C-alpha angles and dihedrals in degrees: 000000000000111000130184115207121197117200087023097151098056134085097283101024095054090054091049090052091050092050094047092050091049088055094051102259123148102237133198122181124211112213137161092219120080091198091055091047089054092049099054119128120275112282094023119109124214133210123189117224147117126241089216089064119086088206089062099043092047092059114017098077097051115115098018127121096204142009133210105206116203117164113194115235106267140127088269097046097113094046091050090051094049094046089050090051090053089051092050091050090053092047094049096237109190100197129032127176112193123199108220129153136259112268093014091150097037094054101029092143087075102092099230092040091050092049090057093042089057093051090047090055091048090052091058090062105029100085094233113127104245147178123197123213114199110193128188123225110313123248088215091064084081090073085078087064098051095112096047091046094049100035104033105021096232136122110216108184104110099216094144131212105290093086137258122213093218118190139213114246089225090063089051090052093050092049090050093050093047094050093044097049103036133054130238099066102091112135093006126136114206122195107215110208145147123258095262139009119265131200134207090261095045091048090053089049091052090052090047090057094042095048095035091230136094114277119187125204108236093216140231103300102134095181090061092041093053093047092052093043093057087071091070109017135051118266094247090056094047090050092048095047093044089060091044091055090048087056090050091049097047104030104021125228102238128147120268117249111283095017096110093049092047092050091047089055092048095049097037090232138057115276114264117266125237091236090057092048093049093048092049093045095046090052090054093047094048093047092063 
């Protein structure tokens, strides 16, 4: 099967590419960056383009059996998704797997949730056979905190105490490959979650065990978090994520009843636990 992957050089997309190749798919990655296109893994083709460009969306989907659509969080995320959907309609794409987010419709006032909720609604009416994957917060986001964990002994992501059913990116990649390469998933929405909810404090405790050193949760102060975040992310992103974390802290971000069992059936194994991820990651960090 010939599969086009957008966002195929990032945290999630690169894992999806790896999983598709392992299952025998013929994979092409769409990227804006010529250098990234040239550095793709052996056996993976690259095409340079931009989903905001009509010239790209008019041509890039032709000749593919399936598409994995990942639109990077940005102020133009929704427009990129809708332009891509128009291009897929014109190209006659027969299978689309869209990466959304858990609770996209329930918390659509959050900018990057609302962008995905709009694309989800468009999918329902566009006539392109689709599957929607709705992941929770990624375990692998914690790689951004490597230095503060190792050097300062703190965990800074303000996810609160209500509980988040965070998920391993490798489980997302497996779910993407399965739904892209096998039938029976048209019109389905899959919540991609970990086996149990975690909190800020429990996450810090997991890292303490994995790193064999005390790790303290920095807490739920979103004013301080946003101020610190502006040092390394644009203001629109810090504003968006601040409100997302407020949602986590006040409403929780746990899996709906039955989601873990349904994902286990889809994957053929239980979703990976955060403790297992932290132990594996800590071992790799400390070995360097």
